[in-house]
C-alpha positions as CSV (number, residue, x, y, z in Angstrom):
1,M,6.9,-5.8,5.3
2,T,8.9,-4.4,8.0
3,G,12.5,-5.0,9.0
4,A,15.9,-3.5,9.5
5,V,17.9,-1.9,6.7
6,G,19.2,-3.8,4.0
7,V,17.2,-7.0,4.6
8,G,15.6,-6.9,1.2
9,K,12.2,-5.5,1.8
10,T,12.4,-3.4,-1.4
11,F,13.7,-6.3,-3.4
12,L,10.8,-8.5,-2.2
13,A,8.1,-5.9,-2.6
14,N,9.3,-5.2,-6.3
15,S,9.3,-8.8,-7.0
16,L,5.9,-9.2,-6.0
17,G,5.0,-6.2,-8.4
18,H,6.8,-8.2,-11.0
19,I,4.8,-11.1,-10.7
20,A,1.5,-9.2,-10.7
21,C,2.4,-7.7,-13.8
22,R,3.4,-11.0,-15.3
23,R,-0.2,-12.2,-14.3
24,G,-1.7,-9.4,-16.1
25,H,-2.5,-7.2,-13.2
26,S,-1.4,-3.4,-12.7
27,S,0.9,-2.5,-10.5
28,F,3.0,0.6,-9.3
29,A,5.9,0.7,-6.9
30,V,6.7,4.2,-5.3
31,R,8.9,5.5,-2.4
32,A,6.6,7.1,0.1
33,E,8.5,10.6,0.1
34,H,8.0,10.5,-3.8
35,L,4.3,9.6,-3.4
36,F,3.8,12.6,-1.0
37,K,5.8,14.9,-3.2
38,T,3.9,13.9,-6.4
39,L,0.5,14.2,-4.3
40,K,1.3,17.7,-3.1
41,A,2.5,18.5,-6.6
42,S,-0.7,17.5,-8.0
43,R,-2.9,19.8,-6.0
44,L,-1.0,22.6,-7.3
45,D,-1.3,21.7,-10.7
46,G,-5.0,20.6,-10.3
47,S,-4.3,17.1,-11.3
48,H,-4.9,15.6,-7.7
49,E,-8.2,13.7,-8.5
50,R,-6.5,12.2,-11.5
51,E,-3.5,11.0,-9.5
52,M,-5.6,9.6,-6.9
53,R,-8.0,7.7,-9.4
54,H,-4.9,6.1,-10.8
55,L,-3.4,5.1,-7.7
56,L,-6.9,3.7,-6.4
57,G,-7.3,2.0,-9.7
58,L,-4.2,-0.2,-9.6
59,D,-4.4,-3.6,-8.7
60,L,-1.2,-3.5,-6.6
61,L,0.2,-0.2,-5.0
62,I,3.7,-0.8,-3.5
63,V,4.5,2.0,-1.1
64,D,8.1,1.5,-0.2
65,D,10.2,3.1,2.8
66,F,7.1,4.2,4.4
67,G,7.5,5.9,7.9
68,L,10.9,7.3,7.5
69,D,9.8,10.8,8.3
70,R,6.9,12.1,10.1
71,M,4.2,13.0,7.9
72,D,2.4,16.7,8.0
73,A,-1.4,17.0,7.7
74,T,-1.6,16.6,3.9
75,E,0.4,13.8,3.7
76,S,-1.4,12.0,6.5
77,H,-4.8,12.7,4.8
78,D,-3.6,11.4,1.5
79,F,-2.1,8.1,3.0
80,Y,-5.4,7.8,5.0
81,D,-7.5,8.2,1.8
82,L,-5.5,5.8,-0.1
83,V,-5.5,3.1,2.7
84,V,-9.2,3.9,3.3
85,E,-10.2,3.7,-0.5
86,R,-8.0,0.6,-1.3
87,H,-9.3,-1.3,1.5
88,G,-11.2,-4.2,0.3
89,K,-10.7,-3.1,-3.4
90,G,-6.9,-3.4,-4.2
91,S,-3.8,-4.7,-2.9
92,M,-1.2,-2.6,-1.1
93,V,2.4,-3.7,-0.1
94,V,3.9,-1.3,2.5
95,S,7.5,-1.5,3.4
96,S,9.0,0.1,6.4
97,N,11.9,0.1,8.7
98,R,9.4,0.7,11.5
99,T,6.7,-1.5,12.8
100,P,3.0,-0.2,12.4
101,E,2.9,0.6,16.1
102,E,5.5,3.1,15.5
103,W,3.8,4.6,12.4
104,L,1.0,5.8,14.7
105,P,3.1,9.1,16.0
106,L,4.2,9.8,12.3
107,F,0.8,10.9,11.3
108,A,-0.2,14.4,11.9
109,D,-3.8,13.1,13.0
110,P,-4.0,10.3,15.7
111,I,-7.5,9.4,14.7
112,R,-6.6,8.9,10.9
113,A,-3.3,7.4,11.9
114,Q,-5.3,4.8,14.1
115,S,-7.8,4.1,11.2
116,A,-5.1,3.5,8.5
117,V,-3.1,1.3,10.3
118,D,-5.9,-0.6,11.6
119,R,-7.2,-1.2,8.0
120,L,-3.8,-2.2,6.9
121,Q,-3.2,-4.6,9.6
122,N,-6.7,-6.2,9.4
123,A,-6.2,-7.2,5.9
124,A,-2.4,-7.8,6.0
125,Y,-0.1,-10.8,5.8
126,E,2.8,-9.2,8.1
127,L,6.0,-10.0,6.7
128,V,8.9,-9.7,9.4
129,I,12.4,-9.7,7.9
130,E,15.2,-10.3,10.3
131,G,18.9,-10.6,9.8
132,E,21.8,-8.4,8.8
133,S,22.1,-5.9,5.8
134,Y,22.6,-7.9,2.4
135,R,24.7,-4.8,1.7
136,K,27.6,-5.7,4.0
137,R,27.9,-8.8,1.8
138,Q,28.0,-7.1,-1.4
139,K,30.6,-4.6,-0.6
140,P,33.3,-4.8,-2.7
141,R,36.7,-6.2,-1.1
142,L,40.4,-6.4,-2.1
143,E,41.4,-9.7,-2.9
144,K,44.5,-11.1,-1.2
145,G,47.7,-9.4,-2.5
146,E,45.6,-6.7,-4.2
147,R,46.3,-3.0,-3.5
148,K,44.0,-0.1,-3.3
149,T,44.5,2.4,-6.1
150,K,43.6,6.1,-6.3
């Protein structure tokens, strides 16, 4: 799921997770940055295997805001492992402001990048959301004759 900032990617991804739960499937939504921090911390406290089993055992894993930052070697490896192990076994929704082609240079290892992105695209329904940010329309505005107070 790709598109500009504010077009509703997170809302749609979480809606898919909600629908999955209502139909009896396990679902977990996490921002990519938080996912990588959690996996790094799990290495330090010895719970990495358990954390990966949890993520791999879900029916639906939603990774939101993927590709905002460049990934280091550990993050690249973890994301690659998630994609490879889930491929054909569990569903993933990945939302990003960048296109999959723009993800490749964000990985520390170009071979892992190619392999992960290829697997994601091979089995994916790609949803590209266009338009203006919904947040602009939701911004509070003063009514005619109303004064701004401090």
